[in-house]
N, C-alpha and C positions, 0 to 999 in steps of 0.2 A: 646579409651579414654572415660571415663565416663563424662556425662554432667556436674557434679559438679566439675570435674577436669579442664574442659575447662574454665568456667567463675566464679567458686567459689560459685555458687548458684544452688538451685534446680529449675527445671521447676515447675511452681506454678499456682494453681487456687486460686485467691485472695478471701478474705472473702465476697466481694460483687458480686462474679461471680457464675453463675449456668451453668454447662455444661451438655448437654444431648448427650450421645453417648459413644463409646468405645475409650480408649486411649491405644496406644502401644508405648513404649518408651525404649530406651537403657539405659538412665540415671536415676538419682534420681528424685523423684517427691514429691511435698508438696501440700496438699489439705487443704485450709482454708475455701473454699466455699463449693458448693454442686456439686457432680458428680452423675448424674443419668445414670449409665452405668458401664462398667467394665474397669479395668486398669491392664495392663500386662507390667512389666518392669523387666530388669535384675538387676536393682538397688534397692535402698531403697525407700519405700513409707512412708511418714509422714502425718498423718491426724491430723491437729491442733484441738484445743479445740472446735472451732465453725465449724469444717469441718464435712462433711457428705458424705458417699458413699453408694449408693443403687445399688449394683452389685458385681460381682466377683473381687477379688484382687489377683494378682499373682506377687510375688516379692522375692528378696533375703532376705531382712530384712524389718520390719515394726515397726513403733513407733506410737501408736494410743492414742490420747487424746480425739478425737471426737467420731463419730458414724459410724459403718459399718454394713449394713444390706445386707448380701450376703456371699458367700463362700470365704474363704481365703486360699491361699496356700503360705506359707512363708518358703522357703527352709532352712533358717538359724534361725534367732531370731525374735519372735513376742514379743514386749514390750507393755503392756497395762498400761496406766497411770490411776490414780484414777478417772478421769472424763470420761473414755472411756466406750462405750456401744457397745457390739458385739452380733449380732444375725446371726447365720448361721452355716455352717460346716467349721471346721478349721483343716488344716494339717500343722504342723510346725516342725521345727528342734528343737528349744528350746522355752520355754514360760516363760516370766517374767510378773507377775501380781502384781500391787500395790493394797493396801487395798482401797476398795471403787469402784473398777472397776466392771462393770456389764458384765458378760460373760455367755450369753445364747446360748451355742453352743455345738455341739458334736466335740470333739477334738481328733486327733490322731497324734502320733509322726512319722515323716518321717525319719526313721533310715537309709534308703538306700541312701539318698541324691538325690532322684528323683526330676525332675522338673515338674511343672504343664503343662499339655497339654490340656487345655480347649479351646473351640472355642468361640470367642467373637461374639455371636449371641443372639438375643432376642427371636426369634421364634423357636419352636421345629421343628425338621426334619419332613417334610410332609410325608415321606415314613414310618415313625415309626408306627408300629401296635399298636392300642389302645386296651386295655383290661379292663374288668370291675373289 
């Protein structure tokens, strides 16, 4: 059962709240404050007008009015409102963009219905070979 089916509300980061770290959730999530980290959920992510995410976002659907600076993986529909600002790499099923939205991203369509499989870590793998 999804989080919003249990209590009728999204899990939420309020406008006066700043969260540092990664979030993993089964249900829908609304961000009106600041998230400095990644979020991965099977549900929907809503970034409110004053909301901000600095990190990766992986979800089934996303509705963005605020800012996202990081990679996005949206398996179904990404909806960008006129006040949204997106910077990063984006993989989506469908894209809806309102006039006025800022979309500074490389974008590809996920036609196979794959799910994101990124690790929620901030440091690169120490065993990774560095090249010039």
